[in-house]
N, C-alpha and C positions, 0 to 999 in steps of 0.2 A: 502493498500499500504505501509504503514510502515515495518509491520508482515513480507511483501513479500521481502523486504530491496528495496523496490522503491521508498521510499519516495522522492530522490534527482531528476527523471521522475516528481514529480509534479511543479515543478516550471514551466518547458515548457509548461506542460496544461494547469497553472494556465495563461499563459504569454498569449497563445491563443486564451483562452475567453478574459482575457481580450479583446485581438483586436478584437471579434466579438462582444462583449456588446459594446463597444466604437462607431464602426461604426454603431449599432441599436440605443443608444441615440442621433444619431446626426441626426435623422431620426423621431427619437418620442421625445413626450414633455411628457410623460412618467418619475415622480420620480425613479420608480421602478427601470429602465436601470442605474441612476446615484447610487443608492444603492447597488446594482447590483457588479456593476462596483466598486466602493469604497471595498466592501466585498472579491470582488477577490484579488484586492490590497492588502489587510491588510493579506489576507491568505497566498497572493506569500512571503511577507514579514517573515510574520510565518514561513517557512516552508525553506526560505531562514539562517534564524538565526539559525534552527534547524538540517538544513541539515547534519552536522558532526553528531550528535549522532541519530539520528529518524532511521537509518540504522544500527545500533550498537545496540541500547537501546529505543525499539520502542515506549515504555509505559512512557518514560520520556516525550511526548511530551505532558500528562495529567499534567504532575509534572513538571519539569522543565522548560518545554517550555508557559507554562500559568504563572508557578511564577514569569517570568522575562521577559514576555510580557510588552508593557508599558502598562498604566491605561486603554487607551482609545482607543487600542487596538477592534477590534469588535470581534475578536476570545477570546480575553481573557474575555469581556463582556459577549459572548455567552454560554462562556463554563465555565464561576465562579462556576457554583454550583460540577465540576468537578474536583477544585481545593482538593490535598490532606488534611483528617482532623487532620492528624500528626503535621501539622504545627501550632502554632498555632500567630504564628508573623511573618507576610511576607515581605521583605526587599522591601527597597525602591530603585523604580525603575521610568524610564521616564512616562513622561504626554502622548506621542508621539514618534514613531517610529524615531530614531536620523538618521543619515547621513551613519552610519557605515551598510551596507547589508549584508556581511558574514563575516569570519572571518573562512580563511582556514588551518588546521594542518595536520602535517607529517612529515614536515623535524627534524631532532633529531639535528641540529646546525643552527648559526645565518643565516640569509635570508641577503643576499648582496645586491642579483639582484633581480628585477622581470621585464616584459614585455610582451605586450598583442601584441596578431600573428594580423599581417594585416590586418584580415577582422574583430578580436576581437573575435573570437569564443574560443581561447586560450590564457591562463596565464601562462608565463613561469616565473618558479624563478630559482636560481640559490642560495647552501646552505654550508656553512662551513662541514657541513656532506659528500659533495664531490659528494653530487649527482645533477640535473636538474629535476624538476616537471611540467609536463604540464597538467593543470587544466583546465575543463570546465568552462567556465566565467560564463555562463545562473545557471550551477546547484551546483558549488563548487566541484564537482566530480573529483576525481585524475584519469585525463588519462593514464598517463604513465611514470614511472621515469626512467631517463638516467644517465646509470654508467660507469665508465671507466675510470674518472680522480683521480688521487691520488692525489693532496691537494685540498683545497677549491678550492669553483667554485665563481669568483670576478665577475663575469658579464657575461651578458647573451643578445642576440640581434639577432632577426629576419632577414632575407633577407626580401628586398620590396614584393615580390610575394609572401613569405610563406613558401616557398620549403623550406628555409635552417633554421637551429638555430645554430648560435654559440655560444661558450663558452668559454669564457678565467680562466685562471686558478692559483693559485699559483704553481702548477706543471710546470709552466714556458709555458706551450702547449696554443693553441687553437685549439676547436675539431668542425666539421661539423656536424651537425645530419640530415639526410632526412626525412623529414616531412611526405612526401610520404607515409613513411610505418613505421610509429607510432616511429621515433626517431631513426635509424639504424644511427651506426657510417659511414660517408661519407668520410672525411678524418681529418687528423692531421698535423698544422701548426707548425713547430719548429724555433727554432732560438733565441729565446729571451734567456736571461741570468739571468733572475728573474722573479717572478711571470707576471701574465699580469693583471692590474689590469683595464681595459675597452676594451672596442669592440665597432665598429658602421661598417654598412655599407652605402655603399657611393648608394646615391637615386637611380643609375641604376643598384645598383644590381649585379656589377663586381665584383669591388672591397670590400676587407674587412680592415679596420682601425683598429690597435690597440698602446694602449699607456701602457711602461710597467713600472716597479719598477729599471728597466735598466736605465730609461732617456731616452730611445729610442721611437719615433713614426714609426711603423710599417706600410707599404702599402702592401697588399696582393691582388695576382689575385688569385680568390676563386672557378676559376674552375682547375687551375692546382697546386695549391696551392704555389706555385712562388712567393718570396718576390719582390715586384717591386722599393720598393723606403724603406731607415730605415735614418729619418728625426734626425739628433740630433741639441740642441741647450738647450736645457734643464739642466740645472747642479743637475734636484736630480728627485728623481720618478715620473713618468707622473703617477697621480692620475685622470681623464677623457680625453675622445677624444671626439669631436660633428661634425656633417659633416654640412653643410649648406644646404638647402631646396633644391639650385637648381644643389648642388654635385661640385661647384666649391671653397671651401674654406671650410679647416679644420681647429677646434681648439682644444687646446690642455690645460689642468691645471695641473697645478704641485707643487709638495711641495716645490719648489722653489720662490713660492707666486707671480708667474706669468702667464701669460696666454700668448700662442702664436696662431697668426693665418697663413696660408701656403696658397700657392696655389698649389692644387692639383695636377695638370698637369704638372707642375714642378720642386713641391716641397721647392719652396721658398718660406722663408721665411717673410711674408707681414706686422705682428704689434707684438711687444709686448706690451703687457697691465698692467700696475703697478698701484698699489692702495693698495691693499691689504695688510692687515698687519699680514696674519699667512696663511699655504698652503693652496690650491686649493684641493678643493673636488668633484665640478663638472660643466662643462660647458655645455650650451644647446643654438641652435641658436633656432629661432622663427620659426614657421614651413610651412609661407606661403611668408615669403619675407625675405632678407638679414641686414631688418633692426636694430635686436637686437642680440647682445650676451650676454646672463645669465653667471653670474660664482655666484658659493656659495666658502665658505670657513670658517676655522677655527678662523677665527674672527667674525662668528655670523653673516656675513652682506651678503647681495647680490647687485651684482653690474650689472648694464645693461647700455650695453655700443654699441656704433656702431659701427659696426667691419671691416667698411669699412676704417672710420677717425682713429677710438682708440681711441674717443672721449667717456668720461664717463655720461651718459644721468641720472642715478638716482642708488640711494641705497636704499634697502627696509632693514630694521631694525626692530628684535622683536623678535626673537628667544633668549632663555634663556642660548642657551648653541652651540657649533660648527655645522656650518649646513652639511648634509650628502650628498644629493643628492636634484635636479630639474627636471620641466622636465616643458614645455610649453602643455597648451591643446591645440586642431589640429587647433580650431580657432583664438588661439592668445590674447583671453581675460583674461586669467588665467596662472598663474604662479604657481607652489604649490612646494612647499619647504620643508624638511624631515631633523628633528634636532636631536642629542642627549639630546636633553631637553624631546626626546618620542612624540613629535609633531608634525601634518603637519599644514600647512597653505596655504593659497591660498591667492594670489594678482591680483591684476587690476596692468598688464601691462602697462595701457595708466596713471592712477594717480597714481602707487605703493603702493593702498589703502590697506590696509589688507579688506579679502572679510569674510575670517572665519577661525578656527583653529579645527583639527581633533584630540581628544584625544580618546584613547583609548589602545596604544598600553601598554605594561610596561617595557619597555626599551627601545635606541636608534632607531630609525627610519630609516636605510641605503641607501634605493630605494624608488623611488615614479616614477611613468607612467600611463598616460593617459588612456584610452581605444582608437580607431581611431574615432571613434563619439565625444568625449569628456565626455558622461554620465558618465562613470567609472572613479575612480583614482585606481590605487592599491599601496600597500604599504609594503614592508617586512622591518621587523626589527628583532633586536637582542632577542626578545623574542620567537621565533621561528615559529611564527604567520605571516602569507600575510592578509592583511584587504582590503575590496575592498568598496570602497564609492562611495556614490551616487552624483556625486559633484553639481549637478544641486539644490538639496536638499538645502544642504548645504551651498552652496554661498547665495541664497534667504534667506532663513530662517534666515536669522542675516546680517543683513544690518550694516553695518558703523554708518550712523547717529543714530541707534536708539541704540546703547552701544559703547559709549566714551570710556568705559572700554575695552581696549584690551581681556583682562579675559575672557569677558563675550561671545565672539566670538568664540562659541564650536559648531560644529556639533555634538557634543555628548549629546547636548541638556541638558547641566546641571541644576542640582536642585536648587535651589535659598538656600537650609540648603548645599550644600556642601562644602568642603572646596577648596579652587582655586589650590591646587597641591597636591601632592602625600602625605598620609596617615605617618607620622613618627612614629607615637607611639601610643598606644591605650591602656588600661586599663579598666574590671568592677570593681565595688567596693565591698569589701568584703559581699555584701548581694546581691549583684547581681543586684540590682533595679538601677543603674547607670551604665552608660560609658564615659568615659573622650578619648576625639581623642586630638593628636599633630598635625600637618601639616606644612611642608616647605611652607608655606603660611603663617605663623605666630603664626596663631590662634588656640585658646584652645572653643575644641565644650563639650558640659556635653547634654547627650541624655537619653530619659526616656526609659529604655529597656523595659517596659511591653508594650510601645505602638510605640518604634523607632521614639519615636518624638525629635525635638533638643529644650532643655529647655533653654541653655546658648549659647552663643557665648563669649569669650572674646579677645577683640584684642590689649591688651595693649604692650604685647611683641613687639620688634623691630627686633627679628630674629627668627630664628627656635628655636622653639620647642622640645629639646629633648627627653624629659621625662615626664610624668605624672606619681601621685600616690595619693590613695585612704588613711586616715587616718583609722584604724580597726575601728573607732565607725559611720562610712560614713559620720561624718558631714563638713570635710574639702576634700580641691584638693590642690592639691602642684604640681608645675607646672615649669620645670624650662627649660630654655633659653638659645640659646650661647650671649644672650644680656649680661649675666651677672648677671641675677638678676631671682629672684626664688619668684612666686608669691602665698600666699597662700587664697586660696579662699574659704566660706561656700559653701554648693553644691546646700542648699536649695533656699536659696537670689540669689548666685552668688556673693554676695558682697566680695569684695578686704578688706581680715584682716589682712594681715600682706605683706609687701616685705623685704625681703633680698636679697641684696647685697654684694658686695663682686669686690675684683683687677683683679679676674678670673673667667671663668665660671664654673659654678658645671657642673659635668658628672655623678654622682650619687644621688641616694634621700631616706629617708626610712624614716615613724613614728615608735616613737618607740610603744611598745604594747598597751600603756595608751591614746596615741596619743596625751600627753603632748609635746614631743619633736618630732623636724623635724632634722634630722641627713642631712649634707650636706657634697659632698666629691669634692674638687675641683682639677683642673687642675695641679695647686701648690704641691701639694699633704696633702692639710689641709684639717683637717675635722670640721664641726663647727656644734656646737647643740645649736638650738635654740627652745625659751617656744612658742610654735604654740597660747597660750591666750597672755601672752606681747608682743612679738616679740624681748623679750630682749637673749642675745647672752649666754647661760648658761655656755658653754665649745667650749675650741678650743683645738685641736688635732693636733699638730705637730710632725711630725718626719720621715715620707714618703717623698723622694725628687721630688717621681713624682706623676702625677694623682691617683686618688680614684677610681678606676673601678666600686665597689661594696663594701656593705657592709650589715650588718645585724645583729639586737639587738638577745640576748638571749630573752628568752620567759616572765622572770620577769622584762627586760628593765636595771638591773643592768652592762652588759658587751656589747662592742659592736665590730664585727670584719671589718677589712676594708682588699679590696685588693686593691694591687695598681701594675702602671706600673714599681715599681720597683723590681718586680720579689719577692716580700715577700707581706707574710699577718700580719697583726699586732691585737693585743685585747690590748680592751681598757675600762679601770672599769669609767662608765658615770657617776656617783656620785664624785669619787675624781679625776677623768685626770687622773688616773697613769695607764702608759701603764704595760700591764701584761705580755704579749712576744712576739716576732718576732719568725716568722715561716720564715724559710730561707731552699728554696730546689728546687724549682720552677727554669727552666732556661731562661722563660720568661714570660711575661704580664700578671698578673693576672684576670681574667675577672668576677667569680663568686667565692661566699662563701655562705658559707649555717652552721651554729650551731644546735645540737640538742637540743632537747627539753628540755632536761637535762643537757645542756652547756657544754657535757662532752667530745664532738667530735667537730670536724670541718673538714667542708671537701671545699676543693679549686680545682677550673678549670681552667686553663690556655691556653696560648698561645704555650704551647710547646706541647699538644696536651693528656697530662697528667691530673689523678687527684690526689688530695693526700689526705690524710684523718691522722688529727692529734690529739693529747691528750692535751687537753686544761688544763690541771692541769699542766703536764709537761713540755708540747712545744715539743715532742719528736712525731717522725715521726711514726704513725700506719702501712698505707699503701701505695704504688704507684700502681693506677691502668692502667692497659694500653690496646690500642688496637684501640683508636679511631685515627682517621687517618688524623685530623685535629683540630683547637682550639676549646677547650671547650667553649660554649655558657650559661651553667648552670647549677648547683647542687642544689639536695635535699638529704635530710635524714628523714628517715621514723621515726614515731612518738616513735618507740622501738629499734632505731638506726640497725636495723638488715639489712638493706638494704639503698642502695646509687641511685641515677638517675643521670643520665650525657645527659646535650642534644649538641650536637655539633655541628660543622660547617661542618663535613661532613657526615649530613642529616642524621640521626641516634639518637637516645636515647637509651642507656644502660642500665640493672637493673645488680648491681653488690650485691654480700653478704661481708658487711663491714669486718665479721669474718676472714674470709678466700680470701678476694681479689677475689672471684671465678665470673666471668660473668654471669649473672644468663638469661639475653633476649636482645634482640636487636631487634629495633621496624625502619622499615624506613620510615622517612619524608621529606614533600617537601618545607616546610619552614623555615625560623629562629624562634628556642625554645628560648623565653623571659620567660619562667614560667614554674616550676614546684612541684607538690606539691604533696605527698602518702594523700591517705585519712584515717581516723582511723585506718581500720583494713588492708592497707597493700592489699585491693583488686584490686586497681584502682591506674594508677597515672593519679593526674590532669595534662595534661599541658595546654599551650596556644594554641594549636589544638583541646584541647579536652581530649579524655578519652581514658586511655591505659590499656586494663586487665593484670593485673602480675601475678597472679597462675591459675593453668589449670581450677578451676569451673569458674570462669568468662569467658574464654575463649569463653565457648559456650553462656553466656550473660545469662543464665537462672534469675539470682538473678535479670540483670535489667528487665529482660522482667515481672517479679514479680512484684519488690518494686514500677511500674509504672515511674521510673526516665530513661530516656530515656539516653542514655552514647554516646554525640556525637564525632567525630574524621573528622579532615578535612585529606582528604588521594588524594593526587594531584587532578584532580579535582572531584573528588567525597565530598559528605558530606557521613559520614555513622551514621547510628543509628544501637546499638547493633549488629555493626559487618559487618553489610551489608551494601552496597552501595544503597543509598537512595535518593538522590537530585543529579543530574550532573550540575556544574556551568558548563556557556557558555563563552567561551574566556573574553568578557566584564565583565563579575561578577567575576571572578578572581581574588582575593587579591594578594598584597604585603606584608599586615600583618594580622593576627590574633591573637584573643583571646576567650578564651572561659570560663563560668561559669556556672555553675548548668545546665539548660536545654534551656541554650541563647550562641549561635556564633555568633560573630562579626567581619564584613570583613571590611580592610581598603586597598580601591582600589586606585590604580596609579592615576586616575584619580581627586580625592579627595572625592570620594563617600565611605560614610560609610553605610554598609548593619547590620541590626540587626535582626538574625531568630531567632524564639522561638519553640520550638520541644517539643510534648507531645506526650505518648504511646496511 
């Protein structure tokens, strides 16, 4: 069915079979029905997870589908022999299926609003790409795309009978779409002087309420389009509106930090609720009574109020960053919240206890909504995806009593070896045998590349680890943290050898070629050279008045070049401490420097979007390379000085001729460029994303096929081998950090997971 393009239809078929088998199992004592039911459930989860790719690249079901399925998946175990033999190291995956059922892709902008239709069959999403998309809830298939707004879609809402879909936009209008015709435009409501940020239907379906940046709450007749009431009391932007279950009360939350409760019939202001210390982002009434009004805020808290008395009943806290959206489950048992910390949390509405945390999005989660039966939760994010979660699984897998640490309450089934927060930095050892990862959870972890297993966890830092670097002999690992301490450890034992402290945080670090010295650059412009054996400070270079962002040693270790936020590069003699040259010319911060193998040339990349090439002997400018449209992240020179490579925030890597300044090649990339190096014969450029062919002879990848060494590259959603798309990365397995070395590719995920994949021809 995948080859015929009908993979998504399997979900409905499998669901039907499950129901039939379930009925049979109740009437039989045979365990065969239970086994068959388990198999069908697993098959359904497998198809749901892979529905986005199977219709386009069906053979990936035997590759990506199996590789990224949980260890205990029946489908994975059944078809284990079908795993491709060109992968020699499989990534770490969950033991069992997580709460995430599907990830829906298609929008080209942030998802600002998601909502289920009253019958639960459709899921609507509104985006910054100015479109509304309607998805089949069961299969994840895109049903319709509604276009017409000239601004971002801020909010979407179904009428209670499901006949209409309303959308509020930054173009200051509300549009009503006819669902019986597949989403034909029925009406446009105009009158707001600023963007419409929130909309909601009154339960009887006759009226529509909107909240706007112009500070007004408006009540419209959805049939005639006439404005019925214009409520003014807030002193700032209305971020959210909500209706009580009986349609008598209206709540509005605004950037003035208050919630106001109105009488729908008269428009009279009933209550003003104060208590939040920052802007209100979302308000929601409990669905089956008027007992609770929930509000969320940029102050990172959720407050539960009695809307009739205005009394604060409870405050829920736990999110690390501002909360953007809240929603009650239909039975009023759970409250979902989403945040700028990229997570969704489920709370017990009676006790206020945290039930579970859903992790998977790689950016802010701007909207959450429950399905009408409460079994599903949908979330929309700035990562341009919509995720559908199993709320029953997520809520029951991790009860609070068993997990006193809230970080362990994750519906993503966090592996015990995972970091607890997003990966900040990763690097392979020079011999590719080890991988070091640093995280926002303040820990550093050391992994065995060949097996993918965790070797050591270092927990001594009290703040984020911003960089990790190996010595050239693979024996030492340095980790720099914002706690103003650099820790030096032996890689074999994990033993702490030295601790280097200073009054400022380090920004950059690099070992000398012989591993004897560690250079550290600090925020105040100081550079320190430490003896890695004795811990003694060998040299201290002062002259830069601002942060040292990049450093590089000459191949003999005699020279050290430093690039700074003062817009200059300085060249130092590491033996004498003498300043050799100051290179001036860049208009903005220097972020990367590189020395040629013979130390005659110095390349520098800057926030001014240019690369400059300097003569180290005279200090004169050799060339200015222009063409990038954003800041330069990394620069590198070939061994023969003929080529210069630059990686930029404009998502390109460029190859230049140093003699003429001519642009030779441009490669598009999707992740930050943190490493560039030419191979010895200039055939390939090695990057943290993999290998790129430089000359035409390599572009057909004939040489890589013949020498038995696969050329890996991370290209958008794909890992390519020798230029061919070979392994699709499902949304939950896509990294925010990546680094490659030899035949290995390491992926660092927003969830804190580190995946190491090994490849062979």
